[in-house]
VOPAGU-2260 file (C-alpha; in pm, 1 decimal, decimal comma):
REM VOPAGU-2260
SITE   aa  ch    i         X         Y         Z
SITE  MET   A    0       0,0       0,0       0,0
SITE  SER   A    1     146,7     333,6    -107,7
SITE  VAL   A    2     184,6     636,7     115,5
SITE  LEU   A    3     -74,4     824,8     -92,4
SITE  GLU   A    4    -329,2     547,1     -45,4
SITE  ILE   A    5    -269,0     544,3     329,0
SITE  VAL   A    6    -321,2     921,6     345,3
SITE  LEU   A    7    -640,6     899,8     136,8
SITE  ARG   A    8    -780,5     621,2     354,4
SITE  ALA   A    9    -702,9     815,7     671,7
SITE  ALA   A   10    -871,7    1125,5     526,9
SITE  ALA   A   11   -1175,8     916,9     431,2
SITE  ALA   A   12   -1199,8     775,7     784,2
SITE  LEU   A   13   -1177,1    1123,1     937,0
SITE  ALA   A   14   -1435,9    1264,1     695,5
SITE  ALA   A   15   -1674,3     976,4     770,5
SITE  LEU   A   16   -1628,3    1026,1    1145,3
SITE  LEU   A   17   -1716,0    1394,5    1111,1
SITE  LEU   A   18   -1998,7    1365,0     858,0
SITE  LEU   A   19   -2195,7    1055,7     962,0
SITE  PRO   A   20   -2234,7    1152,4    1332,0
SITE  LEU   A   21   -2355,1    1497,1    1226,3
SITE  LEU   A   22   -2615,7    1335,8    1001,8
SITE  VAL   A   23   -2728,6    1113,9    1291,1
SITE  GLY   A   24   -2747,7    1420,1    1517,7
SITE  GLN   A   25   -2959,1    1604,8    1262,3
SITE  THR   A   26   -3181,2    1297,5    1226,9
SITE  GLU   A   27   -3226,4    1280,1    1603,4
SITE  HIS   A   28   -3338,3    1643,4    1611,2
SITE  LYS   A   29   -3601,2    1576,0    1345,2
SITE  VAL   A   30   -3724,7    1239,8    1472,5
SITE  MET   A   31   -3761,3    1369,0    1828,4
SITE  ALA   A   32   -3927,6    1685,7    1701,1
SITE  HIS   A   33   -4194,0    1480,9    1523,4
SITE  MET   A   34   -4242,4    1218,4    1794,7
SITE  GLN   A   35   -4260,6    1465,7    2084,3
SITE  GLY   A   36   -4414,9    1764,7    1906,9
SITE  ARG   A   37   -4101,7    1980,1    1945,3
SITE  LEU   A   38   -4146,8    2265,6    1700,2
SITE  GLY   A   39   -3820,6    2445,3    1778,7
SITE  PRO   A   40   -3590,0    2229,7    1561,0
SITE  MET   A   41   -3823,2    2290,3    1266,4
SITE  TYR   A   42   -3766,2    2666,9    1244,8
SITE  ALA   A   43   -3386,9    2703,8    1213,8
SITE  GLY   A   44   -3371,5    2715,4     836,4
SITE  ALA   A   45   -3605,5    2783,0     548,8
SITE  TYR   A   46   -3706,8    2420,5     488,6
SITE  HIS   A   47   -3783,8    2182,6     773,5
SITE  GLY   A   48   -3523,6    2334,4    1002,8
SITE  TRP   A   49   -3221,7    2230,9     796,2
SITE  ALA   A   50   -2994,8    2479,5     978,5
SITE  GLN   A   51   -3055,0    2346,9    1331,5
SITE  LEU   A   52   -2723,0    2164,6    1330,4
SITE  VAL   A   53   -2544,3    2479,4    1211,7
SITE  ALA   A   54   -2708,7    2679,1    1488,5
SITE  ASP   A   55   -2593,0    2425,4    1747,5
SITE  GLY   A   56   -2238,3    2440,5    1613,7
SITE  VAL   A   57   -2230,3    2820,0    1629,3
SITE  LYS   A   58   -2365,6    2806,9    1984,3
SITE  PHE   A   59   -2088,0    2573,4    2101,3
SITE  VAL   A   60   -1817,7    2782,0    1932,9
SITE  GLN   A   61   -1940,9    3098,6    2104,9
SITE  LYS   A   62   -1946,1    2948,0    2454,3
SITE  GLU   A   63   -1654,8    3017,1    2686,9
SITE  ASP   A   64   -1405,9    2736,5    2742,1
SITE  ILE   A   65   -1387,0    2697,6    3119,7
SITE  VAL   A   66   -1149,4    2467,2    3307,1
SITE  PRO   A   67   -1218,1    2432,2    3682,5
SITE  ALA   A   68    -940,2    2569,5    3900,9
SITE  ALA   A   69    -906,2    2243,7    4098,0
SITE  ALA   A   70    -918,7    2019,7    3789,6
SITE  ASP   A   71    -630,5    1810,4    3659,8
SITE  LYS   A   72    -596,4    2030,6    3353,6
SITE  ARG   A   73    -403,4    1791,6    3128,3
SITE  VAL   A   74    -640,5    1502,2    3183,8
SITE  PHE   A   75    -941,9    1731,3    3168,8
SITE  LYS   A   76    -843,0    1863,6    2826,1
SITE  LEU   A   77    -740,4    1523,4    2690,5
SITE  ALA   A   78   -1059,9    1337,9    2787,3
SITE  PRO   A   79   -1283,5    1447,4    2492,3
SITE  GLY   A   80   -1027,4    1322,7    2241,4
SITE  VAL   A   81    -984,0     992,3    2424,0
SITE  ALA   A   82   -1361,6     942,9    2411,8
SITE  LEU   A   83   -1377,1    1011,6    2036,6
SITE  VAL   A   84   -1069,2     841,0    1889,4
SITE  PRO   A   85   -1172,8     476,2    1962,5
SITE  TYR   A   86   -1479,1     516,7    1742,0
SITE  LEU   A   87   -1259,0     649,1    1461,7
SITE  LEU   A   88   -1042,9     337,3    1492,3
SITE  ALA   A   89   -1348,0     107,6    1490,3
SITE  LEU   A   90   -1519,0     285,7    1201,3
SITE  ALA   A   91   -1208,9     246,9     984,3
SITE  ALA   A   92   -1229,8    -133,9    1007,3
SITE  ILE   A   93   -1598,4    -174,3     915,3
SITE  PRO   A   94   -1641,4    -296,2     554,1
SITE  ILE   A   95   -1898,3     -81,5     377,7
SITE  HIS   A   96   -1858,7    -233,3      28,2
SITE  PRO   A   97   -1746,6    -572,3    -106,8
SITE  GLY   A   98   -1372,9    -591,3     -60,5
SITE  PHE   A   99   -1342,5    -238,0      76,4
SITE  ALA   A  100   -1275,0    -111,3     425,5
SITE  ILE   A  101   -1067,8     191,0     513,8
SITE  ALA   A  102    -837,4     -35,3     717,8
SITE  GLU   A  103    -823,9    -406,3     637,6
SITE  VAL   A  104    -807,2    -597,4     967,7
SITE  PRO   A  105    -800,5    -980,9     945,3
SITE  ALA   A  106    -943,7   -1037,4    1295,7
SITE  GLY   A  107   -1185,8    -746,9    1262,6
SITE  VAL   A  108   -1432,2    -875,8    1523,9
SITE  ILE   A  109   -1172,3    -871,5    1801,4
SITE  TYR   A  110   -1038,8    -535,4    1684,6
SITE  VAL   A  111   -1371,6    -348,6    1681,8
SITE  MET   A  112   -1479,2    -497,5    2014,3
SITE  ALA   A  113   -1152,6    -386,6    2172,0
SITE  ALA   A  114   -1169,8     -40,2    2015,5
SITE  THR   A  115   -1526,5      32,7    2123,0
SITE  SER   A  116   -1467,2     -90,3    2477,3
SITE  ILE   A  117   -1193,5     164,5    2555,5
SITE  GLY   A  118   -1410,1     467,5    2480,8
SITE  VAL   A  119   -1521,2     468,4    2844,3
SITE  LEU   A  120   -1168,9     577,7    2939,1
SITE  GLY   A  121   -1253,6     926,6    2816,5
SITE  THR   A  122   -1558,6     933,3    3042,1
SITE  LEU   A  123   -1356,6     812,0    3340,7
SITE  MET   A  124   -1088,6    1072,4    3273,1
SITE  ALA   A  125   -1350,0    1346,9    3248,8
SITE  GLY   A  126   -1518,7    1250,6    3575,0
SITE  TRP   A  127   -1197,9    1208,0    3771,6
SITE  ALA   A  128   -1022,9    1520,4    3640,6
SITE  SER   A  129   -1319,0    1755,9    3690,7
SITE  ALA   A  130   -1276,2    1777,4    4070,3
SITE  ASN   A  131   -1653,9    1747,3    4099,1
SITE  LYS   A  132   -1825,3    1479,9    4307,4
SITE  TYR   A  133   -2122,2    1454,2    4070,5
SITE  ALA   A  134   -1890,3    1409,9    3772,8
SITE  LEU   A  135   -1699,4    1138,2    3960,3
SITE  ILE   A  136   -2022,1     954,4    4049,6
SITE  GLY   A  137   -2122,9     963,4    3683,3
SITE  ALA   A  138   -1783,5     828,4    3577,3
SITE  MET   A  139   -1806,3     540,9    3826,0
SITE  ARG   A  140   -2152,4     457,3    3698,4
SITE  SER   A  141   -2010,1     454,0    3344,5
SITE  ALA   A  142   -1741,2     205,3    3445,8
SITE  ALA   A  143   -1989,9     -22,9    3620,2
SITE  GLN   A  144   -2224,9      -6,0    3323,1
SITE  LEU   A  145   -1948,7     -92,5    3076,3
SITE  LEU   A  146   -1837,4    -392,4    3282,3
SITE  SER   A  147   -2195,4    -518,7    3296,3
SITE  TYR   A  148   -2289,4    -478,2    2931,1
SITE  GLU   A  149   -1957,9    -558,2    2761,6
SITE  LEU   A  150   -1993,5    -926,5    2851,4
SITE  PRO   A  151   -2334,3    -990,8    2685,2
SITE  MET   A  152   -2223,1    -793,8    2378,5
SITE  VAL   A  153   -1908,6   -1003,9    2338,9
SITE  LEU   A  154   -2108,5   -1325,3    2385,2
SITE  ALA   A  155   -2358,1   -1215,7    2119,1
SITE  VAL   A  156   -2079,1   -1132,1    1875,5
SITE  ALA   A  157   -1908,4   -1462,8    1954,5
SITE  SER   A  158   -2224,8   -1640,9    1835,6
SITE  VAL   A  159   -2207,9   -1453,5    1505,9
SITE  ALA   A  160   -1839,1   -1533,8    1457,7
SITE  LEU   A  161   -1903,8   -1900,7    1542,2
SITE  ALA   A  162   -2189,9   -1921,2    1294,2
SITE  ALA   A  163   -1985,7   -1756,8    1018,0
SITE  GLY   A  164   -1670,9   -1952,8    1099,7
SITE  THR   A  165   -1449,6   -1644,3    1081,0
SITE  LEU   A  166   -1335,9   -1340,8    1278,8
SITE  SER   A  167   -1327,2   -1124,9     965,9
SITE  LEU   A  168   -1604,1    -866,3     935,5
SITE  GLY   A  169   -1607,3    -910,5     558,9
SITE  GLY   A  170   -1620,6   -1287,2     602,7
SITE  ILE   A  171   -1925,1   -1254,8     828,1
SITE  VAL   A  172   -2105,9   -1054,4     560,2
SITE  GLU   A  173   -2010,8   -1313,1     297,0
SITE  ALA   A  174   -2147,9   -1591,8     516,0
SITE  TRP   A  175   -2478,3   -1409,3     575,0
SITE  THR   A  176   -2799,9   -1566,0     447,2
SITE  PRO   A  177   -3161,7   -1440,2     450,7
SITE  ILE   A  178   -3244,6   -1660,3     752,2
SITE  TRP   A  179   -2943,7   -1531,1     947,7
SITE  LEU   A  180   -3137,9   -1272,1    1150,5
SITE  LEU   A  181   -3396,4   -1533,5    1251,0
SITE  TRP   A  182   -3119,9   -1773,4    1358,2
SITE  GLN   A  183   -2932,9   -1503,8    1552,2
SITE  LEU   A  184   -3235,8   -1303,3    1669,4
SITE  PRO   A  185   -3178,8   -1343,0    2048,0
SITE  GLY   A  186   -2815,9   -1238,2    2001,5
SITE  ALA   A  187   -2924,2    -943,0    1787,5
SITE  LEU   A  188   -3155,6    -819,4    2063,2
SITE  VAL   A  189   -2877,6    -863,4    2319,7
SITE  PHE   A  190   -2629,6    -674,9    2101,7
SITE  LEU   A  191   -2870,9    -385,4    2044,0
SITE  ALA   A  192   -2954,9    -349,6    2414,0
SITE  ALA   A  193   -2588,6    -372,9    2516,2
SITE  ALA   A  194   -2488,1    -120,1    2249,3
SITE  VAL   A  195   -2743,8     133,7    2375,1
SITE  ALA   A  196   -2622,2      77,0    2730,8
SITE  GLU   A  197   -2255,5     117,2    2637,8
SITE  LEU   A  198   -2337,3     443,7    2463,7
SITE  GLN   A  199   -2516,9     558,2    2781,2
SITE  ARG   A  200   -2826,6     637,7    2580,0
SITE  PRO   A  201   -3178,9     635,5    2731,3
SITE  PRO   A  202   -3313,6     424,7    2889,3
SITE  PHE   A  203   -2960,8     338,2    3008,1
SITE  ASP   A  204   -2841,1     694,5    3072,3
SITE  MET   A  205   -2777,8     651,8    3445,5
SITE  PRO   A  206   -2419,4     791,2    3424,0
SITE  ILE   A  207   -2566,9    1123,9    3308,1
SITE  ALA   A  208   -2900,0    1128,9    3494,9
SITE  ASP   A  209   -2943,9    1507,3    3493,8
SITE  SER   A  210   -3217,9    1488,7    3758,6
SITE  GLU   A  211   -2975,7    1320,9    4002,3
SITE  ILE   A  212   -2613,7    1414,6    3925,3
SITE  VAL   A  213   -2643,1    1729,2    3707,9
SITE  PHE   A  214   -2488,7    1598,3    3382,8
SITE  GLY   A  215   -2263,9    1326,1    3514,9
SITE  PRO   A  216   -1899,3    1319,8    3400,3
SITE  TYR   A  217   -1960,0    1608,7    3157,3
SITE  THR   A  218   -2089,5    1854,8    3417,0
SITE  GLU   A  219   -1783,3    2082,2    3407,3
SITE  TYR   A  220   -1738,2    2081,9    3028,5
SITE  THR   A  221   -1835,8    2376,5    2808,7
SITE  GLY   A  222   -1799,6    2493,0    2451,4
SITE  LEU   A  223   -1616,4    2279,5    2199,6
SITE  ARG   A  224   -1497,3    2027,3    2457,4
SITE  PHE   A  225   -1857,6    1948,7    2544,2
SITE  ALA   A  226   -1937,4    1935,2    2170,8
SITE  LEU   A  227   -1665,5    1671,6    2126,7
SITE  PHE   A  228   -1835,2    1452,5    2386,3
SITE  LEU   A  229   -2163,2    1489,5    2199,1
SITE  LEU   A  230   -1983,2    1405,6    1874,3
SITE  SER   A  231   -1837,3    1093,5    2036,4
SITE  GLU   A  232   -2187,4     986,2    2140,7
SITE  TYR   A  233   -2320,3    1018,7    1786,5
SITE  ALA   A  234   -2004,5     854,8    1649,0
SITE  GLY   A  235   -2076,1     564,5    1882,7
SITE  ILE   A  236   -2429,1     539,9    1744,2
SITE  VAL   A  237   -2287,7     527,9    1389,8
SITE  VAL   A  238   -2031,0     260,2    1475,6
SITE  MET   A  239   -2271,4      39,3    1670,7
SITE  SER   A  240   -2539,8      72,4    1403,3
SITE  LEU   A  241   -2298,4     -23,0    1125,7
SITE  LEU   A  242   -2169,8    -314,9    1333,8
SITE  PHE   A  243   -2527,6    -434,6    1387,1
SITE  ALA   A  244   -2585,8    -410,5    1011,7
SITE  THR   A  245   -2264,6    -605,1     950,0
SITE  PHE   A  246   -2331,7    -878,2    1207,3
SITE  TYR   A  247   -2704,7    -933,7    1160,9
SITE  LEU   A  248   -2838,0    -759,1     847,6
SITE  GLY   A  249   -2589,5    -865,3     582,9
SITE  GLY   A  250   -2391,3    -542,4     559,4
SITE  TRP   A  251   -2351,4    -454,1     191,8
SITE  ARG   A  252   -2573,4    -745,2      75,7
SITE  GLY   A  253   -2875,2    -603,5    -107,8
SITE  PRO   A  254   -3199,3    -763,2    -232,7
SITE  LEU   A  255   -3084,1    -757,7    -598,0
SITE  ASP   A  256   -2703,9    -741,8    -612,5
SITE  ASP   A  257   -2406,6    -591,7    -430,5
SITE  THR   A  258   -2335,1    -314,7    -683,0
SITE  LEU   A  259   -2460,8     -47,8    -442,6
SITE  GLY   A  260   -2317,1    -223,6    -139,7
SITE  TRP   A  261   -2206,4      95,7      33,1
SITE  LEU   A  262   -2560,6     234,3       2,9
SITE  TRP   A  263   -2716,6     -76,5     157,4
SITE  THR   A  264   -2469,0     -62,4     445,1
SITE  LEU   A  265   -2549,7     301,0     520,3
SITE  LEU   A  266   -2926,3     253,6     488,2
SITE  LYS   A  267   -2924,2     -41,4     727,8
SITE  GLY   A  268   -2702,6     147,5     970,0
SITE  PHE   A  269   -2927,2     454,3     971,1
SITE  ALA   A  270   -3233,3     234,3    1024,1
SITE  ILE   A  271   -3075,7      96,7    1343,3
SITE  ALA   A  272   -2975,7     450,2    1447,3
SITE  ILE   A  273   -3338,8     558,0    1418,3
SITE  VAL   A  274   -3436,3     264,4    1643,2
SITE  MET   A  275   -3190,4     394,5    1905,0
SITE  ILE   A  276   -3344,6     740,4    1875,3
SITE  TRP   A  277   -3691,4     591,7    1911,9
SITE  LEU   A  278   -3581,8     418,0    2233,4
SITE  ARG   A  279   -3465,6     752,9    2372,4
SITE  VAL   A  280   -3801,9     911,5    2301,9
SITE  SER   A  281   -4019,3     625,3    2422,3
SITE  TRP   A  282   -3861,0     465,5    2729,4
SITE  PRO   A  283   -3806,7     611,4    3077,4
SITE  ARG   A  284   -3471,5     588,1    3252,1
SITE  LEU   A  285   -3400,6     272,8    3452,4
SITE  ARG   A  286   -3285,4     271,9    3811,6
SITE  GLU   A  287   -2928,0     161,6    3874,6
SITE  ASP   A  288   -3037,5    -169,0    4027,6
SITE  GLN   A  289   -3273,7    -234,9    3735,1
SITE  LEU   A  290   -2992,9    -161,8    3492,5
SITE  GLN   A  291   -2758,1    -412,5    3656,0
SITE  ARG   A  292   -3028,7    -676,1    3699,6
SITE  PHE   A  293   -3126,2    -650,0    3333,5
SITE  ALA   A  294   -2765,3    -717,9    3228,4
SITE  TRP   A  295   -2674,3   -1000,4    3466,0
SITE  LEU   A  296   -3007,6   -1179,9    3494,4
SITE  GLY   A  297   -3149,2   -1104,2    3149,8
SITE  LEU   A  298   -2898,5   -1037,5    2874,4
SITE  ILE   A  299   -2611,3   -1261,5    2982,8
SITE  PRO   A  300   -2821,6   -1581,5    3019,7
SITE  LEU   A  301   -2989,9   -1505,3    2686,3
SITE  ALA   A  302   -2652,3   -1449,9    2517,3
SITE  LEU   A  303   -2516,6   -1775,8    2664,5
SITE  LEU   A  304   -2824,2   -1960,7    2538,7
SITE  GLN   A  305   -2774,2   -1811,2    2193,0
SITE  LEU   A  306   -2407,6   -1916,4    2194,8
SITE  ALA   A  307   -2497,5   -2272,3    2296,5
SITE  LEU   A  308   -2769,4   -2302,7    2029,7
SITE  THR   A  309   -2532,9   -2163,8    1767,9
SITE  ALA   A  310   -2267,6   -2419,2    1862,2
SITE  VAL   A  311   -2521,8   -2702,2    1835,2
SITE  GLY   A  312   -2640,6   -2568,5    1499,5
SITE  VAL   A  313   -2288,6   -2541,3    1359,9
SITE  VAL   A  314   -2204,9   -2897,7    1467,0
SITE  TYR   A  315   -2530,9   -3028,5    1315,8
SITE  LEU   A  316   -2472,4   -2849,1     983,8
SITE  GLN   A  317   -2119,1   -2982,3     961,4
């Protein structure tokens, strides 16, 4: 691979990380506006509030960048980047077209699971460095939530890899068949629930819980640093949605052919993103004990059952 190709692939990954989360953020504004009767996001712009995202960006740029006097300034300033970069690394490895991914990773399943799991470090850094007890409580909740929901997610993905017989993301898409989602449906539900929980999205937004701990680990952040945390949240939605499409919906596989594979991948990913937005609008926040009980007594046994049934099915088919 030439130096020019490496530079172009890196630029493509960066552009995708900046563009796709913004599109998801704009979609969330519109979907929530329609579902909850919020008229505000419909007025910023001549047609259907197209400029709402621009208005939000201008607002964040204008806000003062404040660093608490007692904060660990280096860690405080570094945390937003640490929260965002893992999703850039994961997004680069997701194949969006037959034979094309920004970064070809042979064991892509292990790579993306590892990359997405370290994003919580940015949240922990933000909570610890803020010198704020509410921010620290939110960060500790984030760590506990990640430990609880990482296990069922990995078990669900292990079922997919076992069924496909490969750890390659492209190989999983190649092995996909129309009955795949039915076969892996329990694992798909586990993966979706665990993904929403890892992203700290409602109804699993206990680390933020503005009615209890202000805004959790992000309480002391303002301006562009706060905007970077929001961008990392939407980048996480993009990555998890595309991974769901890759694992369970056939990725670039279309109903006719794979000529427009990249389009099918994006359409499937945005459909899952809209489901995550719908969950935010429709479901109330869980209590901390409910959140933990749902993971350990609900998702993990279901994921183990899915893994066992997949193993039996693979042995029978062989």
